[in-house]
C-alpha positions as CSV (number, residue, x, y, z in Angstrom):
1,M,-14.6,62.9,-31.7
2,K,-17.0,65.6,-32.1
3,A,-18.0,66.9,-35.3
4,G,-16.1,69.6,-36.7
5,R,-12.9,69.1,-34.7
6,L,-9.7,68.4,-36.0
7,A,-7.2,65.5,-34.6
8,V,-4.0,64.1,-35.5
9,V,-3.5,60.3,-34.2
10,H,-0.8,57.9,-33.9
11,E,-2.6,54.7,-34.6
12,P,-1.6,51.1,-35.2
13,G,-1.8,49.4,-38.7
14,P,-1.6,46.6,-40.7
15,D,1.8,47.4,-41.7
16,G,2.8,49.5,-38.8
17,D,2.0,52.6,-36.9
18,V,0.5,55.4,-38.9
19,I,-0.1,59.1,-38.6
20,V,-3.7,59.7,-39.2
21,L,-5.3,63.1,-39.6
22,H,-9.4,63.2,-38.8
23,D,-10.8,66.2,-39.8
24,D,-14.5,66.3,-39.1
25,A,-15.7,62.8,-40.6
26,R,-12.8,62.4,-42.8
27,R,-9.9,60.0,-42.1
28,L,-6.8,61.1,-43.7
29,P,-3.9,58.8,-43.4
30,I,-0.9,60.9,-43.8
31,M,2.0,58.0,-43.6
32,G,3.5,55.6,-41.8
33,V,5.9,56.3,-38.6
34,A,8.5,54.6,-39.7
35,E,8.6,56.3,-43.1
36,I,9.7,59.5,-41.3
37,P,13.6,59.5,-41.3
38,A,13.7,61.5,-37.7
39,T,11.7,58.9,-36.0
40,F,14.3,55.9,-36.6
41,G,11.9,53.4,-37.6
42,G,9.4,54.7,-34.9
43,L,11.9,54.3,-32.0
44,A,12.4,58.1,-31.2
45,L,8.8,58.5,-30.0
46,F,9.8,62.1,-29.1
47,N,10.2,63.0,-32.8
48,V,6.9,60.9,-33.3
49,A,5.2,63.5,-30.9
50,N,6.9,66.4,-32.9
51,A,5.7,64.9,-36.2
52,L,2.2,64.9,-34.8
53,A,2.6,68.7,-33.8
54,A,3.8,69.5,-37.2
55,V,1.2,67.8,-39.3
56,A,-1.6,69.5,-37.1
57,M,-0.1,73.2,-37.4
58,A,0.7,72.5,-41.2
59,Y,-2.8,71.2,-42.0
60,A,-4.5,74.2,-40.1
61,A,-2.3,76.5,-42.2
62,G,-3.8,75.0,-45.4
63,I,-1.0,72.7,-46.4
64,T,-2.2,69.8,-48.3
65,P,-1.8,66.1,-46.9
66,P,0.8,65.1,-50.1
67,A,3.1,68.5,-49.4
68,I,3.1,67.5,-45.5
69,R,4.0,63.8,-46.4
70,A,6.4,65.1,-48.5
71,A,8.3,67.4,-45.9
72,L,8.2,64.9,-43.0
73,G,9.7,62.0,-45.6
74,G,12.5,64.7,-46.7
75,F,13.3,65.9,-43.0
76,T,16.2,63.8,-41.2
77,S,17.9,64.2,-37.9
78,S,21.4,65.1,-39.8
79,F,23.7,67.5,-38.4
80,E,23.1,69.8,-41.5
81,Q,19.4,69.9,-41.0
82,N,19.2,69.7,-37.4
83,P,22.5,70.2,-35.4
84,G,22.4,68.7,-31.8
85,R,19.2,67.1,-32.5
86,L,19.8,63.2,-32.5
87,N,22.5,63.4,-34.8
88,M,23.7,59.8,-36.0
89,L,26.9,58.7,-37.7
90,D,28.4,55.4,-38.4
91,A,32.3,55.2,-38.0
92,G,33.8,52.0,-38.7
93,G,31.2,49.6,-37.0
94,V,30.7,52.0,-34.1
95,R,27.3,54.1,-34.0
96,I,27.6,57.4,-32.7
97,I,24.6,59.8,-31.6
98,V,25.1,63.4,-30.8
99,D,22.5,65.0,-29.0
100,Y,22.2,68.0,-26.9
101,A,20.1,66.6,-24.1
102,H,20.7,69.0,-21.3
103,N,17.8,68.1,-18.8
104,P,16.2,65.2,-17.3
105,A,13.3,65.2,-19.7
106,G,15.8,65.2,-22.7
107,V,18.0,62.4,-21.2
108,A,15.0,60.2,-20.5
109,A,13.9,60.6,-24.0
110,L,17.3,59.9,-25.5
111,C,18.0,56.7,-23.1
112,A,14.3,55.3,-24.2
113,L,15.6,55.7,-27.9
114,V,19.1,53.6,-26.8
115,A,16.9,51.3,-25.0
116,G,15.2,50.6,-28.3
117,L,18.4,50.6,-30.6
118,R,20.2,48.6,-27.6
119,P,19.8,45.0,-29.1
120,R,21.6,45.9,-32.2
121,H,24.6,46.7,-30.6
122,R,27.5,44.8,-28.1
123,R,27.6,48.0,-25.7
124,A,26.1,51.3,-25.1
125,I,28.7,53.9,-23.9
126,G,27.2,57.4,-23.0
127,M,28.4,60.7,-21.8
128,L,26.0,62.5,-19.3
129,S,26.3,66.1,-18.0
130,C,23.9,68.9,-17.4
131,P,24.1,72.7,-16.8
132,G,24.9,73.3,-13.3
133,D,22.1,75.6,-12.6
134,R,19.7,72.6,-12.8
135,R,18.6,71.4,-9.3
136,D,20.8,68.4,-7.3
137,E,17.5,66.1,-7.6
138,D,17.7,66.6,-11.6
139,L,21.0,66.0,-11.7
140,R,20.6,63.0,-9.8
141,A,17.9,61.8,-12.0
142,I,20.1,61.7,-14.9
143,G,22.6,59.7,-13.6
144,A,19.7,57.2,-12.3
145,T,18.0,57.3,-16.1
146,G,21.8,56.9,-17.8
147,A,22.4,53.8,-15.1
148,A,19.3,52.1,-16.7
149,A,20.7,52.5,-20.5
150,F,24.4,52.3,-20.7
151,D,27.4,49.8,-20.0
152,E,29.9,52.4,-19.5
153,I,29.0,56.2,-18.6
154,V,31.3,58.9,-18.7
155,V,30.6,61.9,-16.4
156,R,31.6,65.5,-17.5
157,E,31.0,69.1,-16.1
158,R,32.6,71.6,-18.2
159,P,32.1,73.9,-19.5
160,E,28.7,74.5,-18.1
161,T,29.4,74.4,-14.3
162,R,27.0,77.6,-14.0
163,G,28.7,78.5,-10.7
164,R,28.7,75.1,-8.9
165,P,32.2,74.1,-7.2
166,E,34.6,72.1,-9.1
167,G,33.3,68.5,-9.1
168,E,30.0,68.9,-7.7
169,L,28.1,68.5,-10.9
170,M,30.0,65.4,-11.5
171,R,29.5,63.8,-8.0
172,L,25.9,64.5,-8.0
173,I,25.5,62.6,-11.3
174,A,27.3,60.0,-10.3
175,E,25.6,59.8,-7.2
176,G,22.5,59.3,-8.9
177,A,23.9,56.2,-11.3
178,L,25.5,54.7,-8.2
179,A,22.3,54.7,-6.2
180,A,20.4,53.3,-9.2
181,G,23.2,50.1,-8.9
182,F,25.4,51.1,-11.5
183,P,29.0,49.5,-11.1
184,A,31.4,51.9,-10.2
185,A,34.2,50.5,-12.2
186,R,32.3,51.2,-15.1
187,L,31.8,55.0,-14.0
188,H,34.2,57.5,-15.1
189,R,34.6,61.1,-14.3
190,V,36.2,63.3,-16.9
191,A,35.4,67.2,-16.1
192,E,36.5,68.6,-19.6
193,E,34.0,68.0,-22.6
194,Q,36.7,67.3,-25.2
195,D,38.7,64.8,-22.8
196,A,35.2,63.1,-21.8
197,L,34.2,62.9,-25.5
198,E,37.7,61.2,-26.4
199,H,37.1,59.0,-23.6
200,C,34.0,57.6,-24.7
201,L,35.5,57.0,-28.3
202,A,38.3,55.4,-26.7
203,L,36.1,53.1,-24.9
204,S,34.4,52.2,-27.9
205,R,34.6,49.0,-30.4
206,P,33.0,48.2,-33.1
207,G,29.4,46.8,-32.6
208,D,29.2,49.6,-30.0
209,L,26.8,52.6,-29.4
210,V,28.0,55.7,-28.4
211,V,25.9,58.8,-27.0
212,L,27.6,62.1,-26.7
213,T,25.9,64.8,-25.2
214,P,28.2,68.0,-26.1
215,S,27.6,71.8,-25.7
216,D,30.0,72.5,-28.4
217,L,28.3,70.6,-31.0
218,E,30.3,71.9,-33.8
219,A,33.6,70.7,-32.5
220,A,32.0,67.5,-31.5
221,W,30.6,66.8,-34.9
222,A,34.0,67.5,-36.5
223,R,35.8,65.2,-34.1
224,V,33.5,62.2,-34.4
225,Q,33.6,62.5,-38.3
226,R,37.2,61.5,-38.1
227,H,36.8,58.8,-35.8
228,V,38.8,55.7,-36.6
229,P,37.8,52.9,-33.9
230,A,40.2,50.6,-32.2
231,R,40.1,46.9,-32.7
232,E,39.9,44.1,-30.3
233,T,43.0,42.6,-29.5
234,A,43.5,39.1,-29.3
235,E,43.7,38.9,-25.7
236,A,40.2,40.8,-25.4
């Protein structure tokens, strides 16, 4: 790094990855990536990237490293602090994530996190949708991305069809998933958002991971807080 320059770097360390600030010749470790609650132990790489940017901006504005460390350590992805951005809730053994991933990049980042969490869960169940004014290829890409992440997919289209004919948005997302090899028997089309959310929750059992991508965030969060998961029957 050239003298006089400032950089914030995600570096490996002996006890895990670390965010380090380089100010000219000084190397200033800020904190371990896993110590930042919003990164979910470092699995949410998009929030690691957000933390790097936040450190750079705060330090350039004159905020001290201890104050930066305290702020990052105190910020979570709770619904109260950051609604619709990776809000997580455990309900009777079902882990539920609510996130307004509304484009291919957002869905890809969310599914990368699902891949990291997947070994801890029995199944992953995902709601997929996107505003209807995205390109056809974007909608198919969302389906293909979800196909690699989930064991069950529920595709919805309302309330954000944005001029598309009824059923088209769901069809395009489903086409992407099926073309990627996702089993048709585990692909569910439920047009209305609330009905799709209920379908995801009804499919879930303790040990599952449920990922919801709603438009009405407040209604979705209120509903998942009331969720009581069904139990496996003796025949299951």
